[in-house]
C-alpha atoms as one frame of an Amber mdcrd trajectory, in Angstrom:
protein
   0.035   0.066  -0.031   1.211   3.392  -0.822   2.653   5.698   2.155   0.561
   8.583   3.204   3.721  10.828   3.350   6.955  11.353   1.713  10.323  12.948
   2.606  11.620  15.788   0.494  14.521  18.113   0.532  13.827  21.872   0.751
  15.216  25.112   1.964  14.293  26.838   5.191  14.842  30.716   4.763  15.117
  32.728   7.839  16.427  36.131   8.425  18.009  36.005   5.084  19.862  32.694
   5.942  19.110  29.662   3.801  19.407  26.202   5.051  18.810  22.859   3.298
  16.640  20.575   5.473  14.389  17.481   5.113  10.749  17.767   5.296   7.757
  15.399   5.406   5.051  16.053   3.087   1.528  14.517   2.794   0.985  12.591
  -0.417  -1.766  13.490  -3.046  -2.564  10.862  -5.754  -5.737  10.194  -7.869
  -7.944   7.512  -7.230 -10.268   6.305 -10.318 -13.366   4.499  -9.034 -15.162
   2.426 -11.676 -18.668   0.883 -10.968 -19.482  -2.462 -12.296 -23.043  -4.201
 -12.505 -23.788  -6.807 -14.769 -22.872  -5.571 -18.246 -22.554  -2.019 -17.215
 -18.960  -0.548 -16.389 -18.505   3.035 -15.992 -15.909   5.205 -14.357 -17.851
   7.088 -11.519 -15.166   9.357 -10.250 -11.628  10.238 -10.346 -10.739  11.957
  -7.007  -7.612  13.440  -5.399  -6.762  11.855  -2.264  -4.121  10.747   0.335
  -3.320   6.989  -0.298  -4.505   4.663   2.528  -7.852   3.608   3.676  -9.144
   3.625   0.114 -11.837   0.906   0.737 -13.148   3.081   3.415 -13.134   6.250
   1.018 -14.963   4.178  -1.630 -17.550   3.040   0.783 -18.168   6.607   2.245
 -18.096   8.267  -1.201 -20.578   6.055  -2.813 -22.922   5.981   0.276 -22.704
  10.008   0.533 -23.538  10.190  -3.286 -26.535   7.727  -2.878 -25.121   4.869
  -4.876 -25.396   2.487  -2.119 -27.291   2.408   1.037 -25.351  -0.225   2.859
 -21.977  -1.800   2.966 -23.734  -5.107   1.518 -24.468  -3.180  -1.740 -20.815
  -3.714  -2.691 -19.965  -7.298  -3.448 -16.259  -6.980  -4.129 -13.354  -4.696
  -4.941 -10.613  -5.300  -7.566  -7.438  -3.348  -8.449  -7.337  -2.684 -12.169
  -4.283  -3.287 -14.288  -2.287  -0.455 -16.055   0.176  -1.798 -18.574  -0.098
  -5.285 -17.360   0.555  -4.265 -13.834  -1.636  -3.749 -10.826  -2.787  -0.194
 -10.123  -3.427   0.927  -6.529  -4.926   3.959  -7.851  -7.547   2.266  -9.911
 -10.597   0.612  -8.147 -13.326  -1.666  -9.704 -16.276  -1.674  -7.561 -18.750
  -4.932  -8.133 -22.085  -3.723  -7.148 -24.875  -5.989  -6.059 -27.631  -6.564
  -8.519 -30.236  -5.238  -6.072 -28.591  -1.600  -6.332 -30.732   0.707  -8.510
 -27.984   2.228 -10.277 -29.123   5.553 -11.776 -26.011   7.509 -12.594 -27.586
  10.423 -14.491 -27.333  12.598 -11.659 -24.557  10.908  -9.726 -21.798  10.307
 -12.248 -18.925  12.594 -11.913 -17.696  13.457 -15.650 -14.605  15.179 -14.498
 -12.106  15.005 -11.647 -13.011  15.764  -8.103 -10.274  17.780  -6.355  -9.091
  17.189  -2.875 -10.482  20.806  -1.954 -13.980  20.347  -3.237 -16.377  17.458
  -2.526 -19.100  18.405  -5.155 -16.605  18.900  -8.173 -17.766  16.756 -11.090
 -21.412  16.770 -10.521 -23.539  17.030 -13.709 -26.510  18.763 -12.554 -27.733
  21.083  -9.792 -30.251  18.673  -8.679 -27.513  16.294  -7.576 -26.648  19.024
  -4.996 -29.898  18.648  -3.241 -29.649  17.693   0.420 -31.296  14.370   1.665
 -31.444  12.445   4.775 -31.186   8.592   4.603 -30.242   7.809   8.257 -32.254
   8.661  11.397 -30.322  11.381  13.434 -28.524  10.106  16.382 -28.608  12.558
  19.259 -26.143  12.834  21.980 -26.339  13.253  25.731 -23.136  15.065  26.321
 -22.804  18.573  27.450 -20.799  20.765  24.934 -18.716  22.975  27.052 -15.300
  24.308  26.873 -13.698  21.612  28.454 -15.173  19.173  26.097 -14.198  21.313
  23.170 -10.621  21.765  24.354 -10.296  17.807  24.777 -11.536  17.640  21.160
  -9.193  20.115  19.668  -6.216  18.410  21.151  -7.195  14.873  19.857  -7.441
  16.402  16.387  -4.009  18.015  16.640  -2.574  14.817  17.622  -3.182  12.749
  14.601   0.005  11.246  13.146  -0.182  12.568   9.492  -1.038  16.163  10.555
   1.545  15.922  13.381   4.350  14.859  10.799   3.341  17.021   7.835   0.838
  19.819   9.028  -0.725  19.197   5.479  -3.665  16.885   6.337  -7.270  17.269
   7.400  -8.731  15.215  10.083 -12.444  13.813  10.471 -13.277  11.751  13.729
 -16.206  10.196  15.430 -16.169  10.668  19.209 -18.151   7.618  20.343 -20.753
   8.260  23.025 -22.389   5.358  24.887 -25.016   6.198  27.483 -23.733   9.766
  27.873 -20.206   8.877  28.189 -17.616   9.787  25.645 -14.877   7.241  24.410
 -12.190   9.218  22.842  -9.690   6.462  23.165 -11.666   4.038  20.842 -12.966
   6.437  18.507 -12.112   6.340  14.879 -10.080   9.201  13.086  -9.154   9.425
   9.498  -6.803  11.787   7.609  -6.603  13.108   4.012  -5.415  16.270   2.085
  -9.140  16.722   1.273 -11.524  17.560   4.012 -14.430  15.615   2.373 -12.100
  12.574   1.726 -11.335  12.584   5.343 -15.171  12.584   6.288 -15.832   9.880
   3.375 -13.083   7.624   4.995 -14.827   7.893   8.272 -18.204   7.333   6.990
 -17.102   4.408   5.134 -15.385   2.920   8.026 -18.804   3.371  10.191 -20.879
   2.316   7.441 -18.851  -1.091   7.008 -18.400  -1.650  10.678 -21.589  -0.908
  12.280 -24.000   0.239   9.619 -23.747   3.822  11.027 -25.400   2.859  14.152
 -22.797   4.356  16.619 -23.822   7.641  18.356 -20.969  10.268  18.506 -19.837
  13.867  17.978 -18.379  14.509  14.405 -15.130  16.527  14.819 -13.416  18.234
  11.745  -9.977  19.977  11.696 -10.956  22.563   8.819 -13.845  24.943   7.874
 -17.370  23.714   7.531 -18.472  23.576   3.949 -22.162  22.685   2.617 -20.816
  19.411   1.450 -19.419  18.346   4.753 -22.841  19.235   6.544 -24.501  17.227
   3.719 -22.412  14.184   4.337 -23.119  14.499   8.047 -26.957  14.705   7.596
 -26.898  11.783   5.339 -24.843   9.669   7.826 -27.304  10.671  10.638 -24.669
  12.632  12.794 -26.310  15.306  15.071 -23.386  17.327  16.233 -20.448  19.039
  14.425 -17.477  20.559  15.967 -14.837  22.194  13.768 -11.706  24.232  14.084
 -12.805  26.348  11.409 -15.543  28.529  10.052 -18.655  27.418   8.451 -20.305
  28.989   5.222 -23.826  30.475   5.195 -25.055  27.498   3.249 -23.551  25.078
   5.830 -25.356  26.933   8.465 -28.615  26.843   6.578 -28.358  23.165   6.028
 -27.456  22.454   9.630 -30.503  24.598  10.705 -32.814  22.591   8.155 -32.037
  19.255   9.691 -31.525  20.527  13.339 -27.943  19.997  13.381 -25.807  21.393
  16.195 -23.036  23.293  14.324 -19.930  24.543  16.168 -17.109  26.287  14.640
 -13.738  28.099  15.643 -13.400  25.609  18.360 -10.528  26.960  20.608  -9.167
  26.113  24.229 -11.436  28.810  25.720 -14.092  29.428  23.177 -16.139  28.333
  20.557 -18.937  29.636  18.133 -22.287  28.031  18.236 -24.337  28.652  14.902
 -27.245  26.421  15.493 -29.023  24.918  18.417
């Protein structure tokens, strides 16, 4: 499997002094996802991502886009061959015959970039917000102490700690009002939406998205991230960055608690 980071040489310039140093950089490579069902075979998406957890990314992306509704809708994965050699950047996804595969509004006709979760959509109707899972309410009190602990957990993720060039998405598990940060899943990627897709794909495959928890994000909150949270049934989003106006509207529409600019001593509550 490809590494998530590489080491490069670069110059550090400080006070006019140039020094050659080694630096760790987050990797970014394309992943082509081809869907196969019976005689149908078509490239669904080419997305730029950090290699690693590609199965989770594929589960999450196809679920978020409405192609599948459960992990059972995917029968198998295959790595395609390029010039007679297996390519880790080309996935073939064998779909169950039970999947109603209507790609007219779902297919991505050009690449999706790591900074944009809705690139490649072919119609404005494909951007409509929908809810496929019942929202899972949490019991924990959202105060400064809790937000502080969530911030430190995000900052401690390995790829971000090494490179400073990744986004993090995590789900802080809650069971009967008790948070379990130690056993909660976190995923990293150069793309905000990719990190969240990896998390959603993991939860879909592991427990059919039945686990209650707080969704934590390292970056800003765009509409597409709220959309994915709604589809997955998350009820609380805590992020280090700012939301967009459309993200706030979407969160209000589906009664999502949206917190941004999370700091050690303060946070902004945009919806209740």
